[in-house]
N, C-alpha and C positions, 0 to 999 in steps of 0.2 A: 667790149667796146662797141660803140656805134659803127656799123659796117658800111654805111653809105653816107654821102653828103660831106665827106671829109676832103681836105687837101693834104695829100700824103707824100712825103719825101722819103725815098728809099735809096740808100747807098749800095752800090754794087747791084744795081737793078737791071743790068743788061744781060745777065745769064743766071742760070742755075735757080736756086731758091729765091733770090731776089726777083728775077724775071717772072718766076711762077707765081709769086704772091702779088707782084705788081699788076700782073694781068687779071688775077682774080679780083683784086680790088677795083681795077679799071672797069671790069664787067658789071660791077655793082653800083656804078655811077659816081665813083670818087674821082676827083682830079688827082692824077698820079704823076709825080715827077720823079725821075730816076737820075742816078749819077754813076760814074765809073771812069776808069782810065782808058778803056778801049772804045774809041769812037765808032768803030764799025759795029760793035755789039749794041751800042746805044741807038745808032741810026736804024739797025735792023729792027729793034724792039718798038721804037715809036712808029716806024713805018707799018708794022703789023697791028699797031694799036692806035688808030687815029684819035687825037685829043690828049694823048700822053705827052709829057715834055721831058727833055733830057738836058743835062749839064755835064760837060766833061769836068772831072775833078780828081785830084790825087789825094787819096785819103791819108797818105803819109806826109803830106806837106801842109803845115799849119796855115801858110799864107793862102794856099789853094782853098782850104776849108773856109777861111774867113771870107774870101772873096765870093765863093759860091753861095755861102750863107747869106751874105748881104744881097746878092742878086735875086735869090729866091724870095726873100722877105719882101723886096721891092716888087717883084713881078707877081708874087702870090701871097698878098698880105693876109689871106685866110688860112695860111698854113697852120694846121693843128696836130699833125701826126709826123713824128720822126721815127723812121725805121732804120736803126743801125744794123745793116746787114753785111756790109763789105768785109771779106776776110780771105786769108790765103792759108794753105795747109801743106807746106813742104814737109817731107819726111826728115828725121834727124836720128841720131844715135847718141844718147846721153852718156854711153860708155866711152865715147870718143870725143875728140875736140870738135865742137860745132862751129861751122862756118860763121864768122862774125857778121857778115853782110845778110846772110839768111836769117840769122837770129834777130838782128835789128829789125828787118822787114817784117817778120811775123809779129813781134811785140808792138811795133808802130802801127801796123795795119789793124791787128785784131784787138788791141786793147787802148792804146793811146788815141787811135782814130775815133772810136765811139765817144771817148771822153771829150775830145776836142770838138767833134761835131755837135754833141749835145751842148757844150759850153757856148758855142757860137750861136745857138738857136733857143737856149733855155728861156732867156728873158722874154723873147717873143712868144714862145709857147705859153708862158705863165699869164700873158695878157688875153689868151683865148678863153672863151667861157667854158670849153671842154677840150682838153688836149691829151695826147698819148705819146709816150716814148716806148719804143719796142726795141729791146736789145736782143740780138741773135747770138746765143752762146753755143752750147752743144752738149749732147750727152756726155761728151769727154770732160765736161767741167765736173762731173760727178765720179766718173770712172776713167782715169787717164789711159790713153793708148801709148804704150811705152815707146814706140818708134815715132810718135808725134809728141814727144815730150814738151817741147816749147809751145806747140799749138795748144796742147791740152792745158798747160799752165796758164796760157792767155785767156782761155775760155773760163777756166776756174776763177781767175782774177776779174773777168767781166761779170761773172755770176755774183761775186762778192760785191762788186761795185753797184750792181743793179739793186741788190737788196738794201744797201745804204741810200742809194738814190731814191728808191721808193719810199723809205722811211722819211727822208728829209723833205720830200715833196707831198707828204701825207695831208697837209692842210691847205694845198693849192688846188688849182683846176687840172693839174697834170697828173695822170695815171701812169704807172710804169709797168710794163709786161716784159717777161722774158720768154723767148722761144728757144727751146733746146732741142734741136733736130737730132735724130739718129743718123746713121749712114744713109744718105740719100744718093740715088744714082745720077749725079751731076758731074760737071767738069771741074769741081773743086779738087778732086783727086784725079780721077780719070773715069769718064762715063763708059761703063764696060758691061752693063747688063748683069753684073754679079747678083746672083739670087739673094745675097745677104743684104744688099742695099735696097731700101724702100723706093719704089718708083716715085718720080717727082709728083705726078698728078695725084697719087694717093695721098702723099704727104701734104700737099697744098690743100686738098679737100678737107682732110681731118683737122689741119691747123686753122683753117678758116672757121670751121664749125666751133672750135674751142675759143677762138679770138672773139666770137660773137656772144660768149658768156661773160661772166664777171670774174673768171680765173686770172690770177696774176701770173702763174707759171703755166706755160703752154707747151705740152709735149704729147706725142703720140702714145697711145695706150701700150704699144708693143715695147716701150722702154721703161715701163713702170719699175721693174726690178732694179734696173740700173739707176733710176732716179732715187730710189730708196736706199741705195748702197751706202752713202757716207754714214759712218758710225764706227763703234769700236772694232768691228770685224771687216772693216773695208779692205784691209791688206789681203786677206785670204780671197775675197772675191775678185779683187784686182789681178792677183796672180793667175787665177783660174781663167779670167776673161782674156788676159794677154797670152797665156799658153795656147788658147784656142786660135787667136789671131796669128800667132807665130806658125802654127801648123798649117793654116790657110791664110797666108799673107794677102793683104789688100793689093790688087794689081797696080802697078806704077808705070 
């Protein structure tokens, strides 16, 4: 994708991967607009990055999405990039009853949110000479983490949706990219300095380099084996992966 001269809207841009990529795009001369539910995070981010803009938005609320989408189109008619980044990652146990509220929040935030956000902006994006949709999934879309079963399932669903979206937009000015991060050391789970987690700055650097190419699937080299996992032998790999994670659980 073109890396400068864009007007980019990033959901969940006040922290973690969203903020890291928002700041990287901002430094390249793009007009960056971020959104999120935590006003303090938004204020801190735009204060540190003069010229960046922010809107409070609840990605689980269809009315909030529609209102903010209309406001952004009015305020920034050159908007040509949507980065669906907002997500949550509570732990669960599929061997037990899963809390209904938690389940609904994960599905609504991680899967329905990007669909609704894109639906609110797609007609505007199609009017741009060159536009991009970026969906942030996860390596867990390919190899589920058993104790994040609902989260992993939402990311697999968004991966599937992204492929369909890319196909249906193939004859338009809108390109569709998917970013599939590994475990990155952010507050999505708990920023802990765990050596198994990729440092945020390293992730942002490699991701930006790959976004600058014509690749549709964007993932760091370190997860190539996991990206290649889906297939007739995926269950064996899945069990091995999760056995390792059970022996050294992710800190919560």
